[in-house]
N, C-alpha and C positions, 0 to 999 in steps of 0.2 A: 533170332540173332546167331551170329557166326561164332561168337566166342564170349564167355564170361570171365571176369575176373574175380576168384573166390578167395576170401580172407579166412583161415581157420583149418580144423582139419578135414580133409575130404570126406564126404559121407558115401556110402555105397551107393553107387547109381550106375545106369549105363553109359554115362559121359565118360569121355577121354579126358584125363587129367595130365597136366605139365607142371611142375615145380617150376617156378620163377624165382623167388625170392623168400628169405626168411622174414618174419614180421615180428621181432622182439617186442616184450612186453616192458613198459617201464613204469616206476613209480616217481611221482613228481608232485610238487606243489610250488606255491607262488613264493619268494622272497619274504613277503609282508605275513603270509601264513607261517612259515618257517621261523621268523622271527619271533612271532606271538606263542607258537606251540612248541617251539623247539626242533632241531633235527635229529631224526630218529637216528641211533647207531646201529642198533640190531633188530631184526623183525619183530620180536616180542615188544618193542617200544610202541609200534602201531596200535597196541591195544589202546593207548592213552591218546589217540590220535583219530579225527573225523575221517574217516577212509569212505570216499565216496563209490557208490557201487554201479557195475553196469547191469542192468535188470537181465538181459538175456545170457548171462553166464551163470552156469549153475552153482560156481565156485565163487560169486561175488563176495560173501560174507567171510570167506575162508582163503585167504591169500597163500600161497605157497614159493618157497624160495629154496635156492640151494646154497648151502652154506659153503664156506672155504674148505672145510674138508669131506665136501660132496654129499652129505646127507640131505634130504629134504625137510625144511622145516615149515609145519603148518600153523598160520596165525589167525586165529578169529578174529575179524575187524567188524565195528559199526560205524555207521555214519548218519549224517542226518540227511543225505540225498541218494535215492536212488534213481537211475534214468536210463532209457532205451536208447539215448543216443550220445555217442561219443562226443560229438561237438558241444552239447550241453554239459558234460561233466568236464571238458576242458574250459568252456567258459567259467563255470564254477570255482575251477581251480584255480585259475588267474584271477579271479576276483577274491582270493583269498579264504574260500570256504572250506577246503580240506585237501586231502592228499587222492591223487586217481591214479590207477593201474590200467594204462591202455598203450596199444601197440605206438611203438616211437614215431611211426610216420604223421601221427596226428599231432606229436608234441614237439619236434624237432625244430620246426620255424620258431616257435614260441621258447625254446631253450637257447637258440642262436640269438634271439633278441633279449634275454633275460627276463622274460614273463614267468618262465618256469624253471625250476631247478630240480636235478634228477635227486632221488633220495634212495638210500641203501643199495649204490651201485656195486659193492661187494660182495652183493646176495642176488644171484641172476635169477629170473623168472623164466617160467618155461617160454619155449619160441611157437610162435604159429608159424603158419607158413601162408605164401601167396601161389595160387595157381590159376592156371588158364584152363578153362573147362570147354569142351567142343563135342559135338555129335560123333557118335561112332560111324561107322562104315567106310565109304570111300576114304583114300587119304585126303587131309585138309586140301583147301587148293591153294596155288602158290601164294596168293596175297595174304591168306590167313597163316600159312606156315610162316611167312615171311615177318609178319606182324607179332607172332609168338616167339620166333626166333629174337627178334628185335629187343622186345622185353626181357628175354632170359639173358641176353648180352649185356643189356644196359645196367641189369639189377644183379649181376653176378657179384661176388664177393661181397663188401659191404655195399649194401643198396643206396641210391643217391641221396634218399632222405635221411640217412644217418652219416653222410660222408662230412669230414670237419666237425662233427659234434663233440669229439675229444676234448678239443680244447674250450669247451663251453660246458665241461662238468658231465657230458654224456658219456662216462668211460665204463658203462657196465660190460660183463665180459662176454664176447660174442666170438661164435666159431666162424671162420672164414670160409668160405665156398668157393670152388673153383670155377 
């Protein structure tokens, strides 16, 4: 492979990494679930909700938020489903099973269509990052450099998967990149 696109914190390796975009986490649930279970107003409200977990995250049962005054708030959550696949968690949330915490790129289309609604938008969650990784050594060839530059330019600022989301309730706090 010439290049890999990786989401998350880059691990120590001999590969060269280039930051491409932020990957903001968001909590969402279906309108039907929220009508039945109620809309959480503060992070501690999640203790009464069915919070679906992503098995590969070490903190799947403790969700972290930044409060409006800048403090980090940790909430122990539990839920009826833990999966190692974000699409399975998304499908369960759309079906009204519970709330999910996943990157916005997997939720935005469902939010635009009204299948999911953002929860706790005033309490940002940590950001992940999207990186391009490629082998060290000689400088990347022109095609690889052009491809990585194209992704970095296309995803600068607010990534395309989040553009226009504010009108649909995706109003979580975000830092703009230049």
